[in-house]
N, C-alpha and C positions, 0 to 999 in steps of 0.2 A: 805187191798188188794190194795187200791190205791197207798200206799207207795211201795208195791211190784213192781208195774208197773213203778213207778218213778225210782226205783233202777235198774230195767231192762234196762231202757233207758240210764242210765249212765254207764252201764257196758262196753259198747263198747269203752269207752275212756280210755282204759288201757295203751295206748302208744305202744302196741305191733303192729308190722307190720301186723300180722294176729291174731286178738283177739280170734278167734276160737281155733287156735293152742295153744295160751296162756292158755285158759281155760282148754283144754284137758291135757296139760302138767301138770297143777296144779292138775287135778283130778286123774291122774295116778301116781303122785309122792307119796312119802312116806307120809302117813297121809291123802292122798286124798280120795274122796268118792269112786273112782274106783281103789284104789291101788292094784296092782297085777293082774288086769283084762285086757283082750284084748279089745282094742278100737273097738266098733261095731256100725256102722251107718246104715242108710237105705235110699233108694230113693223111695218115695211113689206116683207116678203119678196117676192121675185119668184117666182111659181109655175112655175118652169121646172126644178125639181129638188127633191130632198129636203133638209130641214134637216140641217146637220151641226154638229159641236161648235163650230166658229167662229161660226155663227149663234147658238148657245146663249149665247155670251158677250153678244152684242148684245141678244138678247131678255131675258136676265136683267137687263141693265142697264135696258132700256126698261120692262119690267113691274116689276122690283124697285124702281126709282126711284120710280115711281108709288105703289107700296105704301108705301114709306118715308115719303113725304110725304102720305099719305092722299089721293092723287089718282086719276086714271084713266089707263088705257092702251088705245088702240085697236089693233085688228088690221086692217091694210089690205093687200090683195094688190096688189102693184105689177105689174099686168098691162097696162101701156101698151105693151109690145113683144110682138106676137103670136107671135114666134119661139119655138117649143118650150114655150109656156105651155099648161097642161093642168089640167083639173079634178082629175085624179089627184093632182097635187102640192098643189092647194088643200086637198083632204081630208086628205092626209098631214101637211101643215103644222099644221092645226088639231089633229089627233090628237097630234102631238109636243108642242105647247104645252100642251095639257091634261094630258098625261102628266107634264110638268115641274111641274104644280101652278099654272099661271097661267090666268086667265080674263079675257076681254074684255067680258063681259056682252052687251049689245045693240049694242055698237060694233064691228061687223064690216063692213068696206067693201071695195070694189074700186076700184082707181085708174081703171078703165074707166067706173065710175059717173059720173065727172066729165068725160067726153069733151066733152059739150055745153058745160060751163062753161069747160073749157080752150080750146075753139074760140072762145067768146065773148070771153075775155080776150086771145086772140091777135088778134082783130079789133080789140079796143080798143087794143092796142099799135100796130097798123097805123095806126089813126085818129089816134093821138097822134104819129105819125112816129117811133115807136120800134121798128118792125119792117118788114122788107121781103122780098119774094120774090127769091131769088137763083138764077140759072141755072147756076152753077158746078157741075160734076160733083164727086164726092168727090175725084178725083185733082187736078182743078184747084184745089179749095179748099185742099188740102194744099200745092200749089205756091205759091199766093198768100197763105199764112198768115203769111209774113214770118219774122223772126227777132228775137233781142234787139237792140234798137236800130233794127230795120227793121219798119215798120208792115205790117200785112196789107193786102190789096187786094181790093175787090169792085167790078167795073164796074157792078153793078146797085144799088148803095147809094142812088143818088139818084132812083130811080123815084118817081113821084108816089104820093100816098096812094090816089087813085082806081085807078091801074094796079095797085098792090099788092092792093087789096081785090078787084079783079076776078080777078087771077091766083090769089089764095089760094082764092077760091070755086071757081074751075075746078079747082084742085088737089083740093079737097074732092069735086068732082063726078066725079073720075076722068078728066080730059081729057088728062093728061100721063103719060108713061112713068115708071116707078119710077126714082128716082135723077136725074131730069132737073131737078128744082127742089126747093128747100127754103125754108122761112121762117126768117129769121135775125133775132135781136134787134139793134137798132142801138145799140151801146154805145160801144166805143172801140177802133178798129183798131190803135192804138198802145199799148194797155195792156201793162204788164209782166207781167200775169197773162193768159196766153193763153186762159184760159176766158172772158175778158171781150172778146175780139176778135170781136165780132159772132157769138156762138155760134148754131148751128142750134137752133131750138126746135120745128120740125115737119119731118117728112120723109114722102115718099110710100112706102107699102108695100102691095102687093097681096097680102095674106095674110088668111086666115080667122082671125078672133078667137074664142077659146074661149067668150066670152059675147056679144060684139057681132055675131058672125057676119060678114057682108060689108057691114055698114052703113057702115064707115069704110075709106078707103084712105089717109088721112093720120093719122099718129100723133104725139103730142107726145113730145118728148124728156124724159127723166127730170128733168134740171135745170130744166125749165120746169114740168112737171106736178107734181112733188113739192112744191115750196113752196106752190103754189096749193092743193093738196089739204090740206097741213098747216094752212094758214090757214083754209080752209073748215071744217075739223073742230074748230077752236078749240084746236089744239095750242099749248102754251106753249113746250115745249122739244123740239126736233128733235135727238135724240141719234143720231149716226151715226159710222161708222168714219173713220179718219184720212185716207183718200184723198180725202174730200170737203172737207177743210180749204181747199184752193185753190178749191173751188167755192162757198164760203160767200159771197163777194161777189156771185156771180150769184144765189144763193138770196135774198139781201137785196134785190138789184136787182129781181127779179121781184115779190116781195110788196110792194115800195114803189111799183111802177109800174102795178099793176093795182088796180082799185077794189073790193077785197075789204073788206066792211064790218066787219072784225074786226081784232083785234090782230095784230101781226106776230110770228110765232114766232122764237125764238132757236135757232140751230143751234150745238151743241157737239159736238166731235169727240173720239174716243178711239182708242187703238191697237187694231188688229185682233189677234185671237188667232192665234198661230203655234204649232204643236206639231210636234216632231220625228218622224221616221219615218212621215210621212203627207203627203198632199196634200189641199187643201180647195177647189181650183178646181172649180166645177161642170162646166166643160168637160172637165177631166181625170177627174173622177169619172164623168161620163157615158161617157167613153171606156173606162174600166175595165169598166163595165157592158155597154155595147153591143158591145165586142170580146171579151167572155167571160172576162176575167181574174178576175172575181168572179161569184158566182151571181146578184147583183142589187143593188139599192140597199140592201137590208137584209142583205147579206152581213155576218157578224159581224166581219170584218176592216175594214169600211168605217168612216170617221169620222162617217157619218150617224147621227142620233139613233135611227132605226129599226134600224140595224145594231148600234149599241151596246146598245140595249134587247134585241135578240135574243141578243146575246152574254151578257147578264146584268147589264148596268150598270143601276143604280137611279137614279131621278130625284134622290133625295137625294145620291148620290155625285157626280153631275154638277153639281148646284147648289152643293154644297160646293166642288168644283173651281173653279167660276167665282168663288165668294166668295174663295177662297184666292189666286187670281192677281190679284184686285183690278182696279181701273180705272186705266190708265196712259195717258200721252200719248206715250211712246216705244215704238216697236215692239220686241218681243222674242219669242223662241221659248221655249216652255215644254216641259219634258221630258214625254214620254208617261208616264214613270214616276210623275209626280205624279198623273195621272188614275188610274192603277192604284192608287196609294197611297190615294186617296180612296175607291175602290171597296172595297179590302181592309179598310179601317177600318169601313166600313158593314156589309160582309158578315160580318166577325168578330162583329159585334153581333147580326146578324139571321139568319144562315144556320143552317139545321137540320143537325146533324151526322149523318152516315151513313157506312157503310163500303162502299167499292167497290174492286175490284181491277182495274187496267187492263191489266196484263201478267201474267195468271194462271199459276201453277204449282201443282200439287196438293200439299197438305201432308197426310200420313197420321200420325195419332197412334196409334202401333202398340200401346200398352198401354191404349187407350181401348176399352171394351166395344163389340163390333160390334152394330149395330142400336139402340144407345142414343142418345137425343137429350135435350137439356135446354135450358132457356131462361135467358137472362141479360137483365138490365135495363141499358140504357145511357141517358145523358142526351141530350136533344135539343139543348141549348145550354148549355154550362157557364157562359157569361156571364150567362144568365138562367135560373136554376133553376126559376123559376115556369113556364117553358115545358114542363116535364114530362119524361117519359122515354118510351122505347119498347122493345119486347122483340125480341130476336134469338135465333135458335136456334143450337145447337152440336151437332156430331156428330163422328164419327171422322175424317171427311175434310173438309178446308177448302181454300179458295183463298187463296194469299198472292201477293204481288208477286215477280216473278222476282228482282229485285235485293235482296230480303230474305233470300236465300240465296247463299252463296259457298263453293264446295267448297274452294278454296284462298284463304283471306282475305288481304286487304291489311292493312297495319298499322293498328291502331285500329278495325278492323271489329268492330262489336258486335252484329251481327244473327246469323242462323242460320248455323252452320258446324259440321261434324262435330266433336264433342267440344268445342264452343265454349261461350261463356257462356250461362247460363240466360237466356231471353227471356220476355217477358210478351205473351201474346195479349190484346189490348185487351179488358178486361172479363170475361175467361174464366179462363184458367189459365196457370201457368208451364210452359214446355216447354224441353226440351234436345234439340238436333238430334243424331241418331245416324248419318245417312247420306243417300244419295239413289239414285235410279234414273235411268239414261240411256237414250236410244234409240241406234240404230246410228250416228247422226252425232255422238254425244257430247253431245247437248242434254239437259239435266236435265228429266225429265218428272214426277218425284215426289220430294218431300223427306220424309224420315222423322224423327220425333221422339217422345219420350216426355213425358208430362205428369205433374205432381205433383197427385194427387187432393186433397191437403190445401191447395191454393192457389186454391180457387174464388174468382172475382172478381178474381184477379190478385194476391192478398195471401197470402204463405206463412204457414202456421200458426206456424212457429217464428220468424217475424220476420226472417229472413235478408235481407241486401241483394241485390237483383237487379242484376247487373252488365251484362246485355244490354239491348237496346232493347225498346221496346214496339212490337208489330207489329199492324197491322190485318189483318183477315181477313174471309172471307164463308163461311158454311156451304154446302158443296158440295151438300148434300141439300135446301137451301131457298134457292135463289137464282135469278135470271134473267140472261139475256144482254142486253147493251146495246151500242149504238154510241156511242163517245165521240169528239168532234172537239176536237183540241187546236189552239187558235188562238194565233198570235203576230203580231208586227208585219208588216204587208203589205209594207213596204219595209225592206230591209237597210241602206240608206244613211240616215243621220239627216236629210239634206237632199235629198230626191229632186227638189224643185223646182229646185235648183241645177244639176242634171244636164242635159246636152244633150237627152237623151230620158229622161223620168222612168220610162218603162216598163223601161228597163235596170236600174233600181234595185229591181225587184220581188224579194222574198225567195222563194227556191224552196221553202222549208220553212215558209211561213206557215200552212199547214194540214196536220195529220196526222190521219188517220182510223183509229181503233182499233176493230176488231170483236171480238166474243167476250169483252168485258169482263164481269165478274161483279158484280152489285149486289144489295142487299137486296130481297126480294120486296115489301116494303111500298111501294116506289117504283111498282109497278104500280098500286096503288090511287090514289096521287097522280096518276099519268098519266091515270086514268079521270076524275078530277075536272077535270084540265086539258083533256082532250078535250071535256068538257061545255061549256066556254066557247065552242067553235066559233071563228068568225072573230075574235071579241072578244079572243082571247088575244094577238094580235099588237099590241094597243094597250097592253099592260102587260108589265112584267118578270115572267118566270116565277119561281116559288118558288125561292129560292136554297138550295143545299146546300154544305156543306163535306164533300167526300170526305176523310176523315181522313188526314192525312199527305200528301195529294196536291195539293189545291187547292180553289178554289170553282167550282161548276158550276151549270147550270140546264138544264131541258128545252128543247129546240129548239122554238120557236114554230110552225114550219112542218112539220117532219118527224117530230116525236116523237108516238108514240101508245102506247096500252096494249099493243098487239100488237107494237110495235117501238120500244123505248126509245131515244131519241137525246139525248145531253147535250152541251152546249157548255161548254168551259172558259172561264170568265170571267176569272180571274186566278189566278196562282200563289200559294201560301201565303207564300213568302219575299218580303219587301219589299226591293227593290233601291234604293228612293228614299231619299235622305238629305236631310231637311229642313234648310234653312239655319238656322244658329244666330243 
């Protein structure tokens, strides 16, 4: 058995760009173990939490592999453990998978649907002398597990078939306390692979099951139930993460020793996805939620798919990310910046451009006629001119960003400063700063400038070169207030899992809330359309916007309304990721 595990570890060094594809091509080729059969995979999440970006890699491999080979992929809820499993998570998992663009057709199953079959096959193993009821407590089992070169021990291994059948039925009938007995497979107490040292395949749990109710008080272990379920569903390739590599001999043992009248699936392992500046343990994510460190499973700082979606991540960007990281045998940690890079590339192509001022200060064009207003046309997306334009108004007073003015400029500052360079108001006019007004504390409350009437559209009539920057703005007479939430990494430490307490690595500034931001009034109409979606809007990414010169944003799926605009920052404009050459 130890040799089997060694071989498994070496299998990924095949030289193929995608070793899973290479294995499958070999299996379905002439003479292969699945010659003439349709490739059939499955994605088996446990419904005890929300899917996160790590699950996304697995499901894109499962569904994507089936798509690639013209095969099928089942969705199966691994609900064999009643602890913390809930229909809430079942619904959320289905929603997330559909959002990513995958579908399972009529092949939706529950692991608990097979409880009767699991029990029958356990009885079969007992009758074959391949399973026995053990009275060792969990503590005693660990004590008797042995060590390298030292076999495990079970004083109950030689019970008769009749006694084991009687005890197992009584376990099923609820006659014994929880933890007092287990059913163990009889394999090899001296195996170098500890997973084969008579592993537990059934345990007693007095817990209410979200679908089965109180019908069962014994539940199959994953290593026993999973291969049976795969085989019953006709799965050809069981694709799973690398931690199950050492469990593969047990997987093969189960399907080889029960009388399932179908082919035996092949298990292939791949490395799990690791991303810096986050955690992906369901236990830790649940702790963040239950202890109030985040607002919920869909908090935009969470690595959950619903959280990423609420933040503004698109399904295309996430699938692109999974495609770029590829399929590997060796574990590695990917930079979160790569995920942001994929989103930024997608949004640059799809996001509607609009102007928003997050830290507003009043700009007064002193030589512009009072009471006058005019309209300018700006593009919706310069990448796709076919997406058209929209109109914005302009008047004597506008809002600009605080940092677009500096009374005493630093070297190479090219924005507004008294007697500084001429600047361009995006799509409107050229202006020259003349001064400012301050309050009693010295804070600038108004910036003054003069405009060139002969530069409508931002192009001077005489063709002179503009030395200053182009500045975005919002018409003070025609704008609305908005709340803007600036999100960054939830953890300041790149490897929070490595810390003694991962909570100590939480970033204190992962969320900054800005109130009184100024945005175009047209966004109110967009919000009304968004409101009309009702609860359905949480199932999709909100329309993306590029706030010019600021970043990419979207309406918050829970809190935004036409009466109170709330935007989440999806990602900054600047790309800090450097792709490998």
